[in-house]
VEXLUMKOL-116199 format. One record per residue (C-alpha): residue in three letters; z, y, x. Coordinates in steps of 0.02 Angstrom, whole numbers, plus 50000, padded with zeros to 5 digits. Layout:
<rs>
ALAZYX...
</rs>
This chain:
<rs>
MET578854963449773SER577724949049765THR576644944849907PRO574814945849882THR574014929049868THR572494927649950HIS571104914349906VAL569834910050036VAL568154906949961ARG567014896150063PRO565174898750073ALA564034886449979GLY563394873150073ALA561544876950107GLY561384862250223HIS560984849750093GLU559794861150006THR558754863350168LEU558794845150207TYR558044840850034VAL556694854350044LEU556224848150216LEU556174830050148LEU554994835850012CYS553864844550126LEU553744829750237MET553364819150095ILE551954830550033LEU551324830450208ALA551244811750211VAL550504809950051ALA549074822950097GLY548734813650257SER548614797650177VAL547384804850046VAL546354812650187ALA546344795650297TRP545844785950130ARG544444796950077HIS543704798850255GLU541774796550264SER540904789650410GLN539724802950475GLU537984795250490VAL536694808050565SER535034800450559ASN533854804250707VAL532034808450700ASN530584800950801SER530074810450955HIS528474817550864GLN529524823950727LEU530634838850693ASP532084840550572ALA531784855350450ARG533634860850459ARG534034858550647ASP532424860250748LEU531574875650669SER531924894250682ALA532404903350528SER530604910850512GLU529924892550526GLN531134887050399GLY530664899850280ILE528754895850297TYR529094877250274ALA530214880750121ASP528814891350048LEU527444878650076ARG528504864849995VAL528754876449844THR526864881449832LEU526364863149836ASP526744861649650GLU525634876849622ILE524234870049732HIS524224853749635LEU524184863049473LEU522774873649527ARG521894857849598GLN521934848849425GLU521334864749337GLN519774868049465GLN519524849949517THR519674856049702LEU520944863049820PRO521194881849796THR520664892549957PRO522024902050048GLU521254917849973VAL521434911149792LEU523274907149833ALA523624923549919ASN522824932949773GLU524044923549661GLY525434929749770PHE526064912149827ALA527064913149986PRO526624909750137PHE524824913550094ALA525074930650018ARG524974945250154ASP526684953850125ALA528154959950229SER528914942850234SER527424934350293VAL527034947350433SER528944946950490ARG528684927250499GLY527324926950613GLY525834933650519HIS524904917150491ALA523034917050460TRP522764903050335GLN521204893050308LEU520644876850213LEU520154862350332GLU518974849050261ALA519584852450091ARG521204842050117ALA522324852550229TYR522924870450253PHE523044876450432GLY524064892950468GLN523754899950637SER525194910050694GLN524914927550763ALA526614927750845PRO527024911550912ALA528654918050980VAL529234920650801ALA528504905450719GLY527224891150771SER525724887250688PHE525714876350533LEU524674862250455MET524934854950284ARG523984839750239LEU523724834650054SER523044819249974ALA522454816049798GLY524094809749720ASP525194816849858ASN526794825649793ALA527704825449953PRO527164837750075ASP526504832350252ILE526864847550358TRP526634849050547LEU527164862750677ASN526364866250831PRO527264880350941GLY525764882451058GLU525244900051115THR523224898351109LEU522844885750962ALA521254880350874ALA521154873250703PRO521324854050732THR519664844350690ASP520394827250675LEU521894826550549THR522604809150589ASP524354806550646ALA523884800550821ALA522594814750849LEU523894828450794GLU525324820550904SER524114821551053ALA523684838551020GLY525594843851033TRP525894843650842GLN527604838550775GLN527894832750590ILE529274841850502VAL530464829650399ALA531774834850283GLN533424823650289PHE534734825150174ASP536324819550259ALA538104826650265GLY538054828350447VAL537114844750447THR538454854150356ARG539834846350463GLN539114848850642HIS540144857850761ARG539084866950895HIS540224874451024
</rs>
C-alpha cells in the first residue's frame, strides 16, 4: 500500500492586493483634495448701506415676490409708456393682468397692496397687511431701465410727497438692491 500524499495548498496572499487598493484610494483622495484646494474661490459677500435692503437676504417671501413682479412688470410699463406717452395708471396695469397690480389670489396673499401713481413718476403700493409685506414704492425716470424700488414696513403709512432719496430715508423707507454674488447660495445659517 502506498501512503497517501497530501499537498498543503496555501491561501493566496491578499495582503499585497489590499495594500495596492489602499494606496490607490489614498492617491485618489490626494488628487481630489489638491483639485479642491487649487480651485477654491474666495467668498466675497458685499454689504449694503444702512438705508438699503438686500433683495435676497432681507426680504420676506411675500416681499421678494412683489419685488420680482415689479422688476418684470417694469418692461411692460416702459412699453406702455412709449405707446401712450405717459405712465400707465395702476388700474390699466391691473386690467392688463400685470402682477402685482392685478387683484388676484397672489396679490391678496402677499399683503393686498393698494396701488396708486404718484406725480406721474412713481408707483406706491400701500400694504393692507404690513405683517405679511411692507409698502412698496417704485420710482421711474425717462430712460431708466433699472428699477428703483423702496420698502417701508411701517404699520400706518401715507403716500410719500417728497420722492428724493433723503426724504424717503428720513421717512423710514429702505431701498431694495439686488446683488449677484456667490455668497448667497453658500451661506450657512445655523
